[in-house]
C-alpha positions as CSV (number, residue, x, y, z in Angstrom):
1,X,171.8,102.7,-45.5
2,X,174.7,102.0,-47.8
3,X,176.1,105.5,-46.9
4,X,175.7,104.9,-43.2
5,X,177.5,101.5,-43.4
6,X,180.0,102.8,-45.8
7,X,179.5,100.1,-48.4
8,X,178.9,100.3,-52.1
9,X,175.4,99.7,-53.5
10,X,176.7,97.0,-55.8
11,X,178.4,95.3,-52.9
12,X,175.2,95.4,-50.9
13,X,173.2,93.8,-53.7
14,X,175.9,91.2,-54.3
15,X,175.7,90.2,-50.6
16,X,171.9,90.2,-50.6
17,X,171.6,88.0,-53.7
18,X,174.5,85.6,-52.8
19,X,173.5,82.0,-52.4
20,X,174.1,80.2,-49.1
21,X,177.5,78.5,-48.9
22,X,177.9,74.7,-49.0
23,X,178.8,74.6,-45.3
24,X,175.7,76.7,-44.4
25,X,173.5,74.3,-46.3
26,X,175.1,71.4,-44.6
27,X,174.6,73.0,-41.2
28,X,170.9,73.3,-42.0
29,X,170.6,69.6,-42.8
30,X,172.6,68.7,-39.7
31,X,170.3,70.8,-37.6
32,X,167.3,69.0,-39.1
33,X,168.7,65.6,-38.1
34,X,169.7,66.9,-34.6
35,X,166.2,68.3,-34.0
36,X,164.6,65.1,-35.2
37,X,166.7,63.0,-32.8
38,X,166.2,65.4,-30.0
39,X,162.4,65.3,-30.4
40,X,162.2,61.6,-30.8
41,X,164.1,61.0,-27.5
42,X,162.2,63.8,-25.7
43,X,165.3,65.8,-25.0
44,X,167.1,63.0,-23.3
45,X,170.1,62.7,-25.6
46,X,173.3,64.6,-25.1
47,X,175.8,65.9,-27.7
48,X,177.6,62.5,-28.3
49,X,174.3,60.7,-29.0
50,X,173.2,63.4,-31.4
51,X,176.5,63.2,-33.1
52,X,176.1,59.5,-33.7
53,X,172.8,60.2,-35.4
54,X,174.2,63.0,-37.5
55,X,177.3,61.0,-38.6
56,X,175.1,58.4,-40.2
57,X,174.5,61.0,-43.0
58,X,177.5,63.4,-42.4
59,X,180.3,61.1,-41.3
60,X,182.8,64.0,-41.3
61,X,180.8,66.2,-38.9
62,X,183.1,67.2,-36.0
63,X,182.0,67.3,-32.4
64,X,182.9,71.0,-32.2
65,X,180.7,71.8,-35.3
66,X,177.7,70.0,-33.9
67,X,178.2,71.6,-30.5
68,X,177.9,75.1,-32.0
69,X,174.7,74.1,-33.8
70,X,173.4,72.5,-30.6
71,X,174.3,75.6,-28.5
72,X,172.7,78.1,-30.9
73,X,169.5,76.1,-31.1
74,X,169.4,75.2,-27.4
75,X,169.2,71.4,-27.9
76,X,170.4,70.6,-24.4
77,X,169.9,67.3,-22.7
78,X,167.8,67.3,-19.6
79,X,169.7,68.0,-16.4
80,X,170.3,65.1,-14.0
81,X,169.1,65.1,-10.4
82,X,170.2,63.0,-7.5
83,X,168.2,60.0,-6.3
84,X,168.3,57.5,-3.4
85,X,167.9,53.8,-3.6
86,X,166.9,51.7,-0.5
87,X,167.3,48.0,0.1
88,X,166.0,46.0,3.0
89,X,168.8,43.6,3.8
90,X,168.1,43.4,7.5
91,X,166.9,39.8,7.6
92,X,168.1,36.4,8.6
93,X,167.5,34.7,5.2
94,X,170.4,32.8,3.6
95,X,172.5,34.8,1.1
96,X,175.0,33.7,-1.6
97,X,178.5,34.8,-2.4
98,X,179.3,37.6,-4.8
99,X,180.4,35.9,-8.1
100,X,180.9,39.1,-10.1
101,X,183.0,41.1,-7.7
102,X,182.2,44.3,-9.7
103,X,183.3,42.6,-12.9
104,X,180.5,43.7,-15.2
105,X,181.9,42.3,-18.4
106,X,181.0,39.2,-20.4
107,X,181.4,38.2,-24.0
108,X,177.8,37.1,-24.9
109,X,174.2,37.8,-24.1
110,X,172.2,35.8,-21.6
111,X,175.4,35.0,-19.6
112,X,174.9,37.5,-16.7
113,X,171.7,39.2,-15.7
114,X,171.5,41.8,-12.9
115,X,168.4,43.0,-11.1
116,X,167.1,45.6,-8.7
117,X,164.0,47.4,-7.5
118,X,163.3,51.1,-7.3
119,X,160.3,53.4,-6.8
120,X,158.4,56.3,-8.5
121,X,156.2,58.7,-6.6
122,X,152.7,59.4,-7.9
123,X,149.9,61.3,-6.2
124,X,148.1,58.0,-6.0
125,X,151.0,56.4,-4.0
126,X,154.3,54.8,-4.7
127,X,154.8,52.7,-7.8
128,X,157.6,50.1,-7.6
129,X,159.6,48.9,-10.6
130,X,161.6,45.7,-10.7
131,X,163.8,45.1,-13.7
132,X,166.3,42.5,-15.1
133,X,169.2,43.8,-17.2
134,X,171.6,41.9,-19.5
135,X,175.1,43.3,-18.8
136,X,176.4,42.4,-22.3
137,X,173.7,44.1,-24.4
138,X,172.7,46.6,-21.7
139,X,169.1,45.6,-22.6
140,X,166.3,45.5,-20.0
141,X,165.2,41.9,-20.7
142,X,162.3,41.9,-18.2
143,X,160.5,44.3,-15.9
144,X,157.3,44.6,-13.8
145,X,155.5,47.3,-11.7
146,X,153.2,47.2,-8.8
147,X,151.9,49.2,-5.8
148,X,154.1,47.2,-3.5
149,X,157.6,45.7,-3.5
150,X,156.8,42.2,-2.4
151,X,158.6,39.1,-3.8
152,X,155.9,38.6,-6.4
153,X,156.9,41.8,-8.1
154,X,160.5,40.5,-8.6
155,X,159.3,37.0,-9.7
156,X,157.0,38.6,-12.3
157,X,160.0,40.6,-13.7
158,X,162.1,37.5,-13.8
159,X,159.5,35.3,-15.4
160,X,158.9,38.0,-18.0
161,X,162.6,38.0,-18.9
162,X,162.8,34.2,-19.1
163,X,159.7,34.0,-21.3
164,X,161.1,36.6,-23.7
165,X,164.7,35.5,-23.9
166,X,164.8,31.9,-22.9
167,X,168.3,32.0,-21.3
168,X,170.4,28.8,-21.1
169,X,170.8,27.0,-17.8
170,X,173.9,28.2,-15.9
171,X,173.2,31.9,-16.4
172,X,174.4,34.1,-13.5
173,X,171.7,36.1,-11.8
174,X,173.1,38.9,-9.6
175,X,171.2,41.0,-7.1
176,X,171.6,42.8,-3.8
177,X,170.7,41.1,-0.5
178,X,167.2,42.4,-0.5
179,X,164.7,40.3,1.3
180,X,162.8,39.7,-2.0
181,X,165.8,38.1,-3.7
182,X,166.7,36.0,-0.6
183,X,163.2,34.6,-0.1
184,X,162.4,31.0,-0.6
185,X,160.0,31.8,-3.4
186,X,162.5,33.7,-5.5
187,X,165.3,31.2,-4.9
188,X,163.0,28.4,-6.0
189,X,162.2,30.4,-9.2
190,X,166.0,30.7,-9.9
191,X,166.5,27.0,-9.3
192,X,163.6,26.1,-11.6
193,X,165.2,28.0,-14.4
194,X,168.7,26.7,-13.7
195,X,170.2,30.1,-12.7
196,X,173.2,30.6,-10.6
197,X,172.6,33.1,-7.8
198,X,175.1,35.8,-7.0
199,X,174.6,38.6,-4.4
200,X,176.3,41.9,-3.5
201,X,178.2,42.3,-0.3
202,X,176.2,43.9,2.5
203,X,176.2,47.7,2.3
204,X,178.3,47.9,-0.9
205,X,176.2,49.7,-3.5
206,X,179.0,49.4,-6.1
207,X,178.6,45.6,-6.2
208,X,175.3,46.1,-8.1
209,X,176.1,49.4,-9.8
210,X,175.4,47.9,-13.2
211,X,171.7,47.5,-12.3
212,X,171.4,50.7,-10.3
213,X,172.8,52.7,-13.2
214,X,169.6,52.0,-15.1
215,X,167.4,53.5,-12.4
216,X,169.6,56.6,-12.3
217,X,169.2,56.9,-16.1
218,X,165.4,56.5,-16.3
219,X,164.8,58.8,-13.3
220,X,167.2,61.6,-14.4
221,X,166.1,61.5,-18.1
222,X,162.4,61.2,-17.6
223,X,160.7,60.3,-14.3
224,X,162.0,63.2,-12.3
225,X,160.9,65.7,-14.9
226,X,157.2,64.8,-14.6
227,X,154.4,64.7,-12.0
228,X,152.2,61.6,-12.1
229,X,148.6,61.7,-10.9
230,X,148.2,57.9,-11.0
231,X,150.3,54.8,-11.0
232,X,148.9,53.8,-14.4
233,X,150.1,57.1,-15.9
234,X,153.6,56.4,-14.6
235,X,153.6,52.8,-15.8
236,X,152.8,53.9,-19.4
237,X,155.8,56.2,-19.3
238,X,158.0,53.4,-18.0
239,X,156.7,51.1,-20.8
240,X,157.5,53.7,-23.4
241,X,161.0,54.4,-22.0
242,X,162.0,50.8,-21.7
243,X,160.3,49.1,-24.7
244,X,160.3,52.0,-27.2
245,X,163.2,54.2,-26.3
246,X,165.9,52.6,-24.0
247,X,166.1,49.1,-25.6
248,X,165.6,50.1,-29.2
249,X,166.7,53.8,-29.7
250,X,168.9,55.0,-26.9
251,X,172.5,54.9,-27.9
252,X,175.0,53.6,-25.3
253,X,178.6,54.8,-25.1
254,X,179.7,51.3,-23.9
255,X,178.1,49.8,-27.0
256,X,179.9,52.1,-29.5
257,X,176.9,54.4,-29.5
258,X,174.5,51.7,-30.6
259,X,171.2,50.8,-29.0
260,X,170.9,47.5,-27.1
261,X,168.6,46.0,-29.8
262,X,171.0,47.0,-32.6
263,X,174.0,45.7,-30.7
264,X,172.3,42.4,-30.0
265,X,171.3,42.0,-33.7
266,X,174.8,42.8,-34.9
267,X,176.3,40.2,-32.4
268,X,173.9,37.5,-33.6
269,X,174.5,38.2,-37.3
270,X,178.3,38.1,-36.7
271,X,178.0,34.9,-34.8
272,X,175.8,33.3,-37.5
273,X,178.3,34.4,-40.2
């Protein structure tokens, strides 16, 4: 073989017995971290989120270096698919003005909550998901599912958020003009908790984009990649995605690649100090 390759026998044994380089050993460790992160998030993390995990142990790892490792080992994020959101705003119930005007920025948690409803197909029938999101921490503070999208579903999600986070009076609650949010029952619930109601303009999906983004994320990263036989099966996946992954593990670019829970904890610690 040495004659065919035109190398010396001593050179071949020198190459064969040579220890792996420091960089190669580091790449092996980086791959272990990347694979662990990829597995824990069920393949829903892209290059930048993997990089944030890797840099906790290898702060000097470049994006290009990790990309080569990711590419060679096929650690690609799941592809996104398009989805459609529907809102029934064809009603004569009173609406309120848009207080946000697409300004989805605030300087503290429990100052502005946004909400929306979407749906998931199962072989048993549609499963509807209502959620409440804090625009400062990006955290899903409350959610609920049901086989229908009546007002009770939205109230259940709101009460869940209030019970868990106890927001102060005066918090802004922003939604679209869906009949559920304009109903007397829902408006009475907002009044009971001292919330200020804000609503999107009719037909303008960008006015509630901060809420709709979550549905795009959960569907593209998980729900559209599965087929659910029952609503309960889908609900358990939603529970895992929100409570285990999205709020506590999923890194957000807007939060400096921290998870909502970590970002909230850091904010509270800094405020206390």
